[in-house]
C-alpha positions in Angstrom: 0.8 2.3 16.9 -0.2 2.5 13.2 -4.2 3.4 13.0 -6.0 1.7 10.0 -8.9 2.6 8.1 -11.0 0.1 6.7 -14.4 0.1 5.4 -16.9 -3.2 5.6 -16.5 -6.3 4.8 -16.9 -7.3 0.8 -15.9 -4.0 0.2 -17.2 -2.0 -2.6 -15.7 1.3 -4.3 -16.9 3.7 -1.4 -15.3 1.4 1.3 -12.0 1.4 -0.9 -11.7 5.0 -2.2 -12.9 6.6 1.3 -10.1 4.6 2.7 -7.8 5.8 0.8 -9.3 9.4 0.5 -9.3 9.5 4.6 -5.4 8.7 4.9 -4.6 11.7 2.4 -6.6 13.8 4.3 -5.0 12.5 7.4 -1.7 13.5 6.1 -2.8 16.5 5.2 -3.7 17.1 8.5 -0.5 16.1 10.0 -1.6 12.9 11.0 1.1 10.6 9.3 0.6 7.3 11.3 -2.8 6.3 9.7 -2.9 3.4 6.9 -5.8 2.6 4.3 -6.3 -1.4 4.4 -9.4 -3.6 3.1 -11.6 -6.4 4.5 -11.9 -8.3 1.5 -11.5 -8.6 -2.3 -11.5 -5.9 -4.4 -14.5 -6.0 -7.2 -14.0 -5.5 -11.0 -15.7 -1.9 -10.7 -13.0 -1.1 -7.7 -10.1 -2.6 -9.9 -11.2 -0.6 -13.0 -10.6 2.9 -10.5 -7.4 1.8 -9.6 -6.1 0.8 -12.9 -7.2 4.0 -14.2 -5.0 5.7 -11.5 -2.3 3.1 -11.9 -2.4 2.5 -8.0 -2.3 -0.5 -5.8 -5.3 -1.6 -3.2 -4.9 -1.5 -0.1 -3.3 -4.2 2.2 -5.7 -6.6 3.1 -6.0 -7.5 6.8 -8.0 -10.3 7.9 -7.9 -10.0 11.9 -7.2 -7.2 14.1 -4.6 -7.7 17.2 -6.5 -6.6 20.5 -6.0 -2.8 20.9 -5.4 -1.9 17.4 -6.1 1.3 16.7 -8.6 2.0 14.0 -10.7 4.4 11.9 -13.9 3.1 10.2 -15.3 4.5 7.1 -18.6 3.5 4.9 -19.7 1.8 8.0 -20.3 1.1 11.9 -22.2 -1.9 12.2 -19.7 -4.3 14.1 -21.2 -7.2 11.9 -19.9 -5.7 9.1 -16.7 -4.7 10.3 -13.3 -6.5 10.9 -12.9 -9.8 13.0 -11.7 -8.4 16.3 -13.1 -4.9 15.9 -15.2 -5.5 19.6 -11.4 -5.0 21.0 -10.1 -2.6 18.8 -9.6 1.4 19.8 -11.8 3.1 17.6 -10.7 6.6 16.9 -13.2 7.9 14.4 -15.9 7.0 12.2 -17.1 8.5 8.5 -19.9 7.0 7.5 -23.4 7.4 5.7 -25.6 4.6 7.0 -28.0 4.6 9.8 -26.1 3.7 13.4 -26.9 0.1 14.4 -25.0 -2.1 16.8 -22.2 0.6 17.8 -21.2 1.8 21.0 -17.6 2.6 22.5 -16.3 3.0 25.8 -15.3 6.6 25.7 -16.0 9.6 23.3 -14.8 9.7 19.5 -14.5 11.7 16.4 -18.1 10.5 14.7 -19.1 12.1 11.3 -22.1 10.7 9.6 -24.1 12.7 7.0 -27.3 11.2 5.1 -25.8 11.8 1.7 -25.2 9.3 -1.2 -21.8 8.7 -0.4 -18.9 8.3 2.2 -16.6 10.5 0.0 -18.8 12.9 -0.5 -18.5 13.6 3.2 -15.0 13.5 2.9 -15.4 15.9 0.1 -16.8 18.7 2.4 -14.1 18.0 4.7 -11.3 18.7 2.3 -13.2 22.1 1.5 -13.9 23.2 5.0 -10.1 22.6 6.1 -9.0 24.7 3.1 -7.1 21.7 1.6 -6.4 21.7 -2.4 -7.8 18.8 -4.0 -5.6 17.4 -6.6 -6.4 15.2 -9.6 -6.1 12.0 -8.2 -8.2 12.7 -5.0 -10.9 13.9 -7.6 -10.8 10.9 -9.4 -11.0 8.6 -5.9 -13.8 10.6 -4.6 -15.5 10.9 -7.8 -15.7 7.4 -8.5 -17.1 6.6 -5.4 -19.9 8.9 -5.6 -20.8 7.5 -9.5 -20.7 4.4 -7.8 -23.1 5.0 -4.7 -25.4 6.9 -6.7 -25.3 4.9 -9.5 -24.4 7.8 -11.8 -26.7 10.1 -9.6 -29.8 8.1 -10.7 -30.0 6.2 -7.0 -32.8 7.7 -4.8 -29.9 8.1 -2.5 -28.6 10.6 -4.4 -28.6 14.0 -2.5 -27.5 17.5 -3.9 -24.4 17.7 -1.8 -23.4 14.6 -4.0 -24.4 16.4 -6.9 -22.3 19.7 -6.1 -19.5 17.4 -5.3 -19.2 15.7 -8.8 -20.0 19.0 -10.4 -17.1 20.2 -8.6 -14.7 17.2 -8.8 -15.4 16.6 -12.7 -13.5 20.0 -13.0 -10.6 18.8 -11.3 -10.3 15.4 -12.5 -11.3 16.3 -16.3 -13.2 13.5 -17.1 -16.5 13.3 -18.6 -18.6 11.5 -15.8 -21.2 9.8 -18.4 -18.5 8.0 -20.4 -16.1 7.1 -17.6 -19.2 6.6 -15.0 -20.7 4.3 -17.5 -17.5 2.7 -18.1 -16.6 1.9 -14.4 -20.4 0.9 -13.2 -20.2 -1.9 -16.2 -16.8 -2.8 -15.1 -18.5 -4.1 -11.9 -21.4 -6.1 -14.0 -19.4 -8.6 -15.3 -20.0 -11.6 -13.5 -19.0 -14.2 -15.8 -16.1 -15.5 -13.8 -17.9 -16.1 -10.3 -19.4 -19.0 -8.8 -22.7 -18.7 -7.3 -21.2 -18.8 -3.9 -19.0 -15.8 -4.7 -21.9 -13.8 -6.5 -23.8 -13.6 -3.4 -20.8 -12.3 -1.2 -19.7 -9.6 -4.0 -21.5 -7.0 -1.9 -23.7 -9.0 1.0 -24.6 -7.1 4.2 -26.3 -8.5 7.1 -29.0 -6.8 8.9 -30.4 -7.5 12.4 -33.6 -6.2 13.5 -36.4 -7.4 16.1 -34.7 -10.5 16.9 -34.8 -11.4 12.9 -31.1 -11.7 10.9 -31.8 -10.7 7.3 -29.0 -10.9 4.7 -29.5 -8.9 1.2 -26.8 -9.3 -1.5 -26.8 -6.7 -4.2 -25.1 -7.4 -7.9 -25.4 -4.8 -10.9 -25.7 -5.9 -14.6 -26.9 -4.4 -17.4 -28.6 -7.8 -18.4 -30.8 -9.3 -15.5 -32.0 -12.1 -17.2 -27.9 -13.5 -17.8 -27.8 -13.5 -14.0 -30.8 -15.4 -13.6 -29.8 -18.1 -16.0 -27.9 -19.4 -13.3 -31.2 -19.2 -10.7 -30.8 -22.7 -9.8 -27.3 -22.5 -8.6 -27.6 -19.2 -7.0 -30.4 -20.4 -4.7 -28.5 -23.2 -3.4 -25.8 -21.8 -2.5 -28.0 -19.0 -0.8 -29.7 -21.8 1.2 -26.2 -23.1 1.9 -25.2 -19.6 3.6 -28.8 -19.5 5.5 -28.2 -23.0 7.2 -24.6 -22.1 8.4 -25.7 -18.5 9.4 -29.2 -18.8 11.0 -30.7 -16.7 8.2 -34.3 -15.9 8.8 -34.5 -13.9 5.0 -31.7 -13.7 2.4 -32.2 -11.2 -0.6 -30.2 -11.2 -3.9 -30.8 -7.9 -5.2 -29.9 -7.9 -8.6 -30.0 -4.3 -9.9 -30.2 -3.1 -13.8 -27.7 -0.3 -13.7 -29.2 1.7 -17.2 -33.0 1.3 -15.8 -32.2 1.2 -12.2 -35.0 -0.9 -11.6 -34.1 -4.7 -9.8 -35.4 -8.2 -9.4 -35.0 -10.3 -6.1 -34.2 -13.8 -5.4 -35.9 -14.6 -2.2 -35.5 -17.3 0.4 -35.7 -17.9 4.1 -38.4 -18.8 6.5 -39.7 -15.1 6.5 -40.1 -14.4 3.2 -43.4 -13.2 4.2 -41.4 -9.9 5.2 -40.0 -9.6 2.3 -43.3 -9.7 0.2 -45.0 -7.4 2.6 -42.5 -4.7 2.1 -42.9 -5.0 -1.0 -46.3 -5.7 -1.8 -45.5 -8.5 -4.0 -46.1 -12.3 -4.1 -42.8 -14.7 -5.1 -43.3 -16.3 -7.9 -40.6 -19.0 -8.7 -39.1 -17.2 -5.6 -38.4 -14.0 -7.4 -40.2 -10.8 -7.9 -39.7 -7.5 -9.8 -38.8 -4.6 -7.9 -39.6 -1.4 -10.3 -37.7 1.5 -9.4 -35.7 -0.4 -6.7 -31.9 0.3 -6.6 -30.7 1.1 -3.4 -30.6 -1.4 -0.6 -29.8 1.6 2.1 -32.7 3.9 1.1 -35.2 1.3 -0.2 -34.5 -2.4 1.1 -33.2 -2.3 4.4 -35.8 0.2 5.7 -38.9 -1.7 3.8 -37.7 -4.9 5.5 -37.0 -3.1 9.0 -40.7 -1.2 9.0 -42.4 -4.6 8.1 -40.7 -7.0 10.3 
């Protein structure tokens, strides 16, 4: 049976690139029945990467058949995974997130590292197994690392990510500052999105201590441009809260140049966000200086204060 490889819902560049890279690595290892797929639309940043390489996005799947063989990358939580994941056969996981709400009926290959990007883990696997990395593979991994670490400026960045970038840029023959900024800026064009689409571009659920948190994040070069539509955004957030029984919803709007953020916060437990960041909401907003990572800064703060 074909083994499907995919990242989380609302896929970002790491989810798409790590799926593609994992398939390539599988084939180099002689495992020819794996296939990279995706669980949602490709964002503009990722389209920039795929267009640069002249390759198609992985096939979109909406639901898994019972017993489907799968490999998870860039996530492990079932609430971020494919519909039907509970009845799928999980063969392996490669991830860089905390392990949450995950269990299988038998042992699996589970590779998790506290790195800034899943593709950094895959880069090290290429090296460990002695596989040569070609230019296309280097660009895929390089792009994912640039995306997840905001050009190595994010607090999630590790020395492993820096070393991977250093080696990959030589293979890719890319000026990472120029390429990386153009790629990140491509993902900041939010003009075509409705408020409902905006809050779902990159949105993840966190369940902790009986509470349901939803944290969406968008990147921009001008936070004020996003906030011009605050009323419509708040209406979309409230609709999402009501439909999904969410206690706290944060839309984190991140300036990719300054690596600061501002958040729109709604829900019946906004007090948790205020406590977590030591700020009072003003007009349902709070400024988050130096905050750019949902994984490293936002989720841990919410968990600690809930």
